[in-house]
C-alpha positions, 0 to 999 in steps of 0.5 A, spaced: 499 499 500 503 507 497 505 510 504 502 518 505 507 523 505 506 531 506 507 532 499 500 529 497 497 535 501 501 539 498 499 536 490 505 534 489 506 527 486 512 523 489 516 519 485 514 513 482 517 507 484 519 501 480 517 495 478 521 489 481 523 485 474 521 477 474 527 474 477 530 480 481 535 485 480 542 484 477 546 486 481 554 489 480 557 491 486 563 496 484 568 497 490 564 491 493 569 490 499 567 484 503 560 485 500 555 488 504 550 490 499 551 483 495 550 480 501 543 484 502 542 482 494 542 475 496 538 474 502 532 478 498 533 473 492 537 477 487 542 476 483 550 479 483 553 477 477 559 482 477 564 484 483 570 488 483 575 490 488 582 492 488 583 489 494 584 482 493 583 479 500 576 483 501 574 480 494 576 472 496 571 473 502 566 476 497 567 470 493 565 465 498 559 468 499 557 468 492 561 463 488 557 464 482 559 471 481 564 474 476 570 477 480 575 482 478 581 485 482 582 491 479 583 499 481 577 502 478 577 510 475 578 513 469 584 508 466 580 502 467 573 505 465 573 502 458 575 495 461 569 496 466 564 497 461 566 491 457 565 486 464 558 490 464 556 488 457 559 481 458 556 479 465 548 483 464 547 481 457 542 486 453 536 481 455 537 483 462 539 490 462 533 492 464 534 488 471 541 492 472 542 495 479 549 498 480 551 500 487 558 503 488 562 505 494 568 509 492 573 508 499 571 513 503 577 513 508 579 519 505 574 523 505 571 522 512 571 527 518 577 523 522 581 523 516 580 530 516 582 531 523 588 527 523 593 531 527 599 527 525 599 529 517 599 536 515 594 540 512 597 539 505 597 531 506 590 531 508 587 535 502 591 531 498 589 524 501 581 527 500 583 529 493 585 522 492 578 520 495 574 525 491 576 524 484 574 517 485 567 519 487 566 524 481 568 519 477 562 514 479 557 520 479 560 521 471 559 514 470 553 512 473 550 519 469 553 515 463 550 509 463 544 511 466 542 504 470 535 502 471 537 502 479 543 504 482 545 506 489 551 509 492 554 509 499 559 515 502 561 518 508 558 525 511 564 528 510 567 534 514 567 539 508 560 536 505 565 535 498 562 528 497 554 532 498 557 537 493 559 532 488 552 528 488 549 535 488 553 536 481 550 529 479 543 531 481 543 538 476 546 533 470 540 529 471 534 530 476 531 525 474 536 520 475 539 522 482 537 524 489 540 523 495 540 524 503 544 522 510 541 517 513 542 514 520 543 507 519 541 506 527 534 509 524 534 502 520 535 497 526 543 497 526 545 498 533 550 504 532 550 511 530 553 511 523 551 516 518 552 515 510 550 520 505 546 515 500 545 516 493 539 513 488 534 514 484 528 519 486 524 514 488 529 510 492 531 516 497 523 518 497 521 511 500 527 512 504 525 518 507 518 517 508 516 510 508 514 508 515 515 500 514 523 502 513 524 505 520 525 502 527 520 504 532 525 504 537 532 503 535 536 497 537 541 497 543 547 493 543 544 488 548 538 487 543 543 485 538 548 481 542 541 477 545 541 474 538 547 471 538 547 469 545 554 469 548 555 476 551 557 476 558 552 478 564 553 485 566 557 488 561 559 494 558 561 495 551 568 499 550 570 500 543 577 503 542 584 503 542 586 497 547 592 501 550 587 506 552 583 503 557 578 507 562 581 510 567 576 507 572 576 513 577 574 518 572 569 514 568 562 518 569 556 518 565 554 523 560 548 526 560 547 528 553 548 521 551 544 516 556 548 509 557 555 512 555 560 513 560 567 517 559 573 518 562 574 524 556 579 519 553 575 512 553 568 512 552 563 505 554 556 504 553 551 500 557 547 495 554 542 499 553 544 504 549 545 504 542 553 503 540 558 507 537 560 507 529 565 501 528 572 503 526 578 499 526 579 499 533 577 492 537 572 491 541 572 489 548 567 486 553 568 490 560 565 488 567 561 494 571 567 496 574 571 497 567 575 491 568 577 487 562 572 481 560 574 478 553 574 481 546 568 481 542 568 474 538 567 475 530 560 472 531 558 478 536 562 483 531 558 481 525 552 481 528 553 489 532 555 491 523 548 488 521 550 482 518 546 475 518 549 470 521 550 465 515 555 470 513 561 466 511 569 467 513 575 464 511 577 458 516 583 463 518 582 470 517 585 475 523 581 479 528 583 485 524 581 484 517 574 481 520 573 488 523 576 492 517 571 488 512 565 489 516 566 496 519 567 499 512 561 495 509 554 497 508 550 494 513 546 489 510 540 490 514 540 497 511 542 495 504 536 490 504 532 497 506 535 500 499 533 495 495 526 494 498 525 502 497 526 502 490 519 499 489 515 502 494 510 507 492 509 513 496 503 518 496 
């Protein structure tokens, strides 16, 4: 049933939603990493046919979960664009072109707010790093406008200087019928962490993500609720996400009035299980007891649950904890990506 928005009361028609093609979408995942978007597509019955990333170990994990997909390890950008177009034509034949969904997550580390605050780099070094990331975002935007895929999505950081948003605004000026975007907090969609990202897509998709109530949780999922599904968390524990060499100074830990469930000594931050957690980064996450003493590190199953991955996601027999954390921490959470796919075919009014 179409969902009502204020646009209807103003006499403005919302964008028309797509109809899901028979057999589902045929997905091309660019800058795929370990495959958060691909995992969501597979869970919903869509077919991931091509996945490209420049990092082989990430691509190997993607291949474990999508063995029938074509995997290509290469750097994406202007120099490899012709090869990319040949691959898309090869693995998405003309008869399936109406089912094409292209997703892209250009590497976001150099655009992030944390990168902008790197005190150990000079201003010039930070600008140079940021410029590299923005060039890939710009190339991705231009590629999507050129290809005009039936459906597309793009995920990027909500950057400090709004340079990413500026690129998407430029893209929208070129083709307003193809492009819309907004910053979404994934906690509003069921992720047990506050993680904000810029999401681009066709106007109907973004409109439904903004307005359709079935995609938003009525109450945000807490750390404890997410971990209860795994069934291994210690009793009366606290959640600590940060460098292992900066454990809390117990005598200085105080509750934060503006963030219920958060404790801090102004350097280390801990969370009660009733709270929504912080964004996942490359720092290891640990269980602490009520006195802020170390219990143990999070298990792999607990880490992937915190990052919105289903329990059936497959990992190599041997993988370092650091790579697992980097993989799920940088991926688009499947719990949100599922909403993104569904939003494309959800009509609002």
